N, C-alpha and C positions, 0 to 999 in steps of 0.2 A: 795851585798844586794840591792834589788830593792827599789825604792822610796815608794812603797806600804808597804813593810815590815818595813821600818823606821817609817812611819807614824803610823802603828799599834803599834810598840814598844813605841812610844811617848804617844799614847793614853793609853796603859797599865800602863805606869809609872805615868801618871797623877792620882791624887787622885779624888775620887768621891766628888761631892759637898755635903757639910754638910746640912742635912735637919733636921728640928725639927719634929720628928715623932709624938709627942703629939699634936703639933699644927696642923699637917696634919690630924691626926685622928679626932680631934675636928671639923675641917672644913668639913670633909667627913660626920661626924655624923650630923652636923648642916644642911648640904644640904639634906641628906637623910630624916631627920626629917621634913624639910619643904616640900619636895616632897610628903612624906607620908601624911602629913596634908592636902595638896592641893588635893590629890587624894581622901582622906576620905570625905572632904567637898563636892567635886565635885560629888562623888558617892551618897552622901545623897541627893543633889539637883536633880540629874538625877532620883533617885528612887522616890522622891516625884512627879516629873514631870510625870513619868510613871503611878503612882497611880492616879493622877488627869486625865491624858489622858484616861486611861482605865475606870475610873469612868464615865467620860463624854460619852465615847463610849458605855458603857453598858446602861447608862441612855437614850441615843439617840436610841439605839436598842430597848429597851423596849417601849419607846414612839412610835416608828414606828410600832411595833407589835400591840400595843393598837389601834393606828389609823387605821391600816389595818383591824383589827377585827371589829371596828365600821363601817367602810366602807362596809364590807361584810354584816353586820347586816342590814344596811340601804338598800343595794341592795336586800336582801332577802325580806324585808318588802315591797319594791316597787314591786317586782315580785308577792308577795302574793296579794297586792292590785290590780295590773293589771290583775291577773288571776281571781279575783272575779268579775270583771266587765264584 
């Protein structure tokens, strides 16, 4: 018999370490609950951030459009005044 076979037989004869399955399950559930809670709170803040960012962007866009419209109106008025002279 080779040394590898002897070592494998010894490993097979050894008993598996005793684990408390309930304790392990509770630990896994606790970790998954914490991870889920962190993801939920994080996604809430990211969602609010996007809402604010999009709100500011839309507000800036509409302000820019109003500014451009006023500038065009002023240019048209200047052209009308200069054409009358």
